[in-house]
C-alpha positions in Angstrom: 37.1 -20.5 -7.6 34.5 -19.3 -5.0 36.7 -17.3 -2.6 39.1 -14.4 -3.0 41.3 -13.1 -0.2 39.2 -15.1 2.2 35.9 -13.5 1.0 33.2 -15.7 -0.6 32.2 -14.7 -4.1 28.6 -13.7 -4.8 26.9 -12.3 -7.9 24.1 -9.7 -7.5 21.5 -9.1 -10.2 19.3 -6.2 -9.2 16.9 -3.7 -10.7 13.3 -2.5 -10.6 10.2 -4.6 -11.0 9.7 -5.5 -14.6 13.4 -5.0 -15.7 14.2 -8.6 -16.7 16.1 -9.8 -13.6 14.5 -13.3 -13.5 15.2 -14.1 -17.2 18.8 -12.9 -16.9 19.5 -14.8 -13.7 18.2 -18.0 -15.2 20.5 -17.7 -18.2 23.4 -17.0 -15.8 22.6 -19.8 -13.4 22.2 -22.4 -16.2 25.3 -21.3 -18.1 27.6 -21.1 -15.1 26.0 -23.8 -12.8 25.0 -21.4 -10.1 22.2 -21.3 -7.5 19.8 -18.4 -7.1 18.9 -16.7 -3.8 15.8 -14.5 -3.9 16.1 -10.9 -2.7 12.5 -9.9 -2.7 10.7 -8.8 0.4 7.4 -10.2 -0.9 8.4 -13.4 -2.6 9.3 -14.8 0.8 5.6 -15.3 1.5 3.9 -18.6 0.7 0.8 -18.5 -1.4 1.4 -15.0 -2.5 2.5 -16.0 -6.0 0.9 -14.1 -8.8 1.1 -10.6 -7.3 4.7 -11.0 -6.3 5.8 -12.2 -9.8 7.0 -15.7 -8.9 7.7 -17.8 -12.0 7.0 -21.4 -11.0 8.9 -22.9 -14.0 12.1 -21.0 -13.1 12.0 -22.6 -9.6 12.2 -26.0 -11.3 15.0 -25.1 -13.7 17.7 -24.2 -11.1 17.8 -24.4 -7.3 16.2 -21.3 -5.6 16.4 -20.2 -2.0 14.7 -17.6 0.2 11.4 -17.9 -1.6 8.2 -19.3 0.1 9.8 -19.4 3.5 7.2 -17.7 5.8 3.4 -17.4 6.1 1.7 -14.1 5.1 1.0 -13.3 8.8 4.6 -13.9 9.9 7.0 -11.1 10.7 10.2 -10.9 8.8 13.0 -8.4 9.1 16.1 -7.4 7.1 18.2 -8.8 10.0 16.5 -12.2 9.5 17.1 -12.0 5.7 20.8 -11.3 6.2 21.1 -14.1 8.8 19.4 -16.8 6.7 21.0 -15.7 3.4 24.5 -15.7 4.9 24.0 -19.3 6.0 22.8 -20.3 2.5 25.7 -18.6 0.9 28.0 -20.7 3.1 26.2 -23.9 2.1 26.4 -23.1 -1.7 30.0 -22.1 -1.4 30.8 -25.4 0.2 29.4 -27.1 -2.9 32.0 -25.1 -4.9 29.3 -23.0 -6.6 28.6 -19.2 -6.6 25.3 -17.8 -5.4 23.4 -15.3 -7.5 21.4 -12.9 -5.4 18.4 -11.8 -7.5 15.8 -9.1 -6.6 14.9 -5.5 -6.1 14.8 -5.1 -2.4 17.7 -2.7 -2.0 17.7 -2.8 1.8 18.2 -6.5 1.8 21.2 -6.2 -0.6 22.7 -3.4 1.4 22.4 -5.3 4.6 23.9 -8.5 3.1 26.9 -6.7 1.6 27.6 -4.0 4.1 26.2 -5.4 7.4 23.8 -3.7 9.7 25.2 -1.4 12.3 21.8 -0.8 13.9 21.6 -4.5 14.8 23.7 -3.5 17.8 21.6 -0.5 18.6 19.7 -2.4 21.3 16.2 -1.6 22.4 14.6 0.9 24.7 11.2 0.3 26.2 11.1 3.9 27.3 11.5 5.2 23.7 9.2 2.5 22.3 6.5 3.2 24.9 6.8 6.9 24.3 5.9 6.4 20.6 3.3 3.8 21.3 1.6 6.3 23.6 1.9 9.0 21.0 0.4 6.6 18.4 -2.6 6.0 20.6 -3.2 9.7 21.0 -2.7 10.6 17.3 -2.5 8.3 14.2 0.0 6.2 12.2 0.3 9.1 9.7 1.4 11.4 12.5 4.3 9.2 13.7 5.2 8.5 10.1 5.5 12.3 9.7 7.9 12.4 12.6 10.1 9.8 10.9 9.9 11.7 7.7 11.5 14.7 9.4 14.4 12.6 10.9 14.9 9.9 8.3 13.1 10.7 5.0 14.7 7.8 3.2 13.4 5.2 5.7 10.0 6.9 5.8 9.7 6.7 2.0 10.4 2.9 2.2 8.1 2.2 5.2 4.3 2.0 4.7 2.6 4.6 6.8 0.5 1.9 8.4 3.5 -0.2 9.4 3.7 1.3 12.8 6.1 -1.3 14.2 8.8 -0.5 11.7 8.2 3.2 12.0 8.7 3.1 15.8 11.8 0.8 15.4 13.3 3.4 13.0 12.6 6.2 15.4 14.0 4.1 18.3 17.2 3.5 16.3 17.6 7.2 15.6 17.2 8.1 19.2 19.6 5.4 20.4 22.4 6.0 17.9 21.8 9.5 16.5 22.1 7.9 13.0 19.1 7.5 10.7 18.3 3.8 10.1 18.7 4.4 6.3 22.4 5.4 7.0 23.1 2.7 9.6 25.1 0.4 7.3 28.8 -0.3 7.8 29.8 2.0 5.0 33.3 2.5 6.3 34.1 -1.2 6.5 35.1 -3.4 3.6 32.3 -5.4 2.0 31.5 -8.8 3.6 31.7 -10.5 0.3 33.7 -10.3 -2.9 30.8 -9.4 -5.2 29.9 -8.3 -8.7 26.7 -6.4 -8.9 24.6 -5.7 -12.0 21.7 -3.3 -12.0 19.3 -3.5 -14.9 17.8 -0.1 -15.9 15.7 -0.4 -19.1 14.6 2.7 -21.0 11.8 4.3 -18.9 9.1 3.9 -21.5 10.0 0.3 -22.1 10.1 -0.4 -18.4 6.7 1.2 -17.8 5.2 -0.6 -20.7 6.6 -3.9 -19.3 5.0 -3.1 -15.9 1.6 -2.2 -17.4 1.5 -5.4 -19.4 2.7 -7.5 -16.5 -0.2 -6.2 -14.3 -2.7 -7.2 -17.0 -1.1 -10.6 -17.2 -1.4 -11.0 -13.4 -5.1 -10.3 -13.7 -5.4 -12.9 -16.5 -3.5 -15.4 -14.4 -5.9 -15.1 -11.5 -4.7 -12.3 -9.2 -8.2 -11.5 -8.0 -8.8 -15.2 -7.0 -5.4 -15.3 -5.3 -6.2 -12.2 -3.2 -9.7 -13.5 -2.4 -8.1 -16.7 -1.0 -5.9 -14.6 1.2 -8.5 -12.3 2.6 -8.2 -13.6 6.1 -4.7 -12.1 6.1 -6.1 -8.7 5.2 -4.8 -7.0 8.3 -1.3 -8.3 7.9 1.6 -6.2 6.6 2.2 -8.6 3.7 -1.2 -7.7 2.3 -0.2 -4.1 2.0 2.0 -5.0 -0.9 1.3 -3.5 -4.3 -1.2 -5.7 -6.2 -2.8 -7.0 -3.0 -4.0 -3.9 -1.3 -5.6 -2.6 -4.5 -7.4 -5.9 -5.2 -8.5 -6.0 -1.5 -10.1 -2.6 -2.1 -11.9 -4.0 -5.1 -13.1 -7.0 -3.2 -14.3 -4.7 -0.4 -16.4 -2.9 -2.9 -14.5 0.4 -2.5 -13.4 0.6 -6.2 -14.1 -1.1 -9.5 -11.7 -3.7 -11.0 -10.5 -1.4 -13.8 -9.6 1.2 -11.2 -7.8 -1.4 -9.1 -5.8 -2.4 -12.1 -4.9 1.2 -12.9 -3.8 1.8 -9.3 -1.6 -1.3 -9.4 0.1 -0.1 -12.6 0.6 3.4 -11.2 1.9 2.2 -7.8 4.2 -0.3 -9.5 5.7 2.4 -11.8 6.3 4.6 -8.8 7.9 1.8 -6.9 10.2 1.0 -9.9 11.3 4.6 -9.9 12.1 4.5 -6.2 14.1 1.3 -6.7 16.2 2.8 -9.3 16.8 5.9 -7.2 17.9 3.7 -4.3 20.4 1.7 -6.4 21.9 4.8 -7.9 22.4 6.5 -4.5 23.4 3.4 -2.5 27.0 3.0 -1.4 27.5 -0.1 -3.6 29.9 -0.8 -6.4 27.5 -1.7 -9.1 27.5 -1.7 -12.9 24.4 0.1 -14.1 23.1 -1.1 -17.4 21.3 2.0 -18.6 18.7 1.4 -21.4 19.1 -2.3 -20.8 18.0 -4.5 -23.7 18.4 -8.3 -23.2 19.3 -9.0 -26.9 22.0 -6.3 -26.8 23.4 -6.7 -23.3 23.0 -10.3 -21.9 26.0 -11.8 -23.7 28.3 -9.1 -22.4 26.8 -9.4 -18.9 27.2 -13.2 -18.8 30.8 -12.9 -20.1 31.7 -10.4 -17.3 30.1 -12.5 -14.7 31.9 -15.6 -15.9 35.2 -13.8 -15.7 34.4 -12.7 -12.2 33.5 -16.2 -11.1 36.6 -17.8 -12.6 
C-alpha cells in the first residue's frame, strides 16, 4: 500500500549530524524493501565524500537517490531539490515501494512536505540591484545583518558569505512581506502522507559521536580530499563544515589540531541548530529523545512497518 486518500506515502528519518540516521535507514530499507532518498544539502556534491559523511557501503546495500548529483561548483536550490525528489518519489511509488527520506537538512524536508510559497514570489531586478549596489558599497556581513533584522531564522541558516542567497531572501521579504523562513504552505494539507521520525540522542552522547566522527574523517583522509578540491575553494560548497576548516589549514592559517577542533565545535553547534529547527518546524514528527539504537530501533521499525502497510 503506497497511497492513502490519493497521497503518496513517504517515510522521513531526520535528525542532527551524528545521530544515527544512516544506520537506522538501512535497517528500515532492508527490512521493508524501501529505497532511500538523501536529504542532505552537502551529500549532493560529487567527490565531497569524507567530509559529508557518505558511507560507500550503504550506497551498495539499497538503492539511494539524490546523492552525488552535482559538481562542487554547481548551484543547487531547495526548489531544485523539491522538484527532483518529487519526481523520484513518483518513480519509486510506481514500483510499489515506499521512499525513505533521510537527512538533516530541515529546509529540504519542509519544502518537500509543505511546498514553497515563495517559489511564486517572482523576481525584481530593482530590489536585487539595490542590494547588489549596497553590497558593493559595504560588505557581505552588512547585508547579512539586514537579513538578520528581518528574518533571523533564514540569516542563521545562510552563510554570511553566501550573498546570492542573502539577497534572494531579502528580495522574497520585500516582494511578499513574509520572511523566507515562514514562506511554506503551512495552512494547506501536506503534499504527502508521511511518517516522520526525528532522532535526538542524549546531548553528551551526540557530542561524543560528533567528536569521534571528526577524528575518523581525518584518519580516512579528509585532508587529502580537501586538497584535491582546492580549485573549488571559492565555491559555496567549500564553505561546508569540515572543508572550510581544512582549507584554512592548507592555507597555512591554522594548525591541523586547531582545524580539527574547529570542525568538532562547528559540527556540535550545527547539530544543536538542526534539533532546534526540527522542534520548532510545523511538521508532525515523532521525536525520539535520548535515542539509543538498541532500545528504540525495533519500536521505530515496527511503527514504520504499520504505517507502510
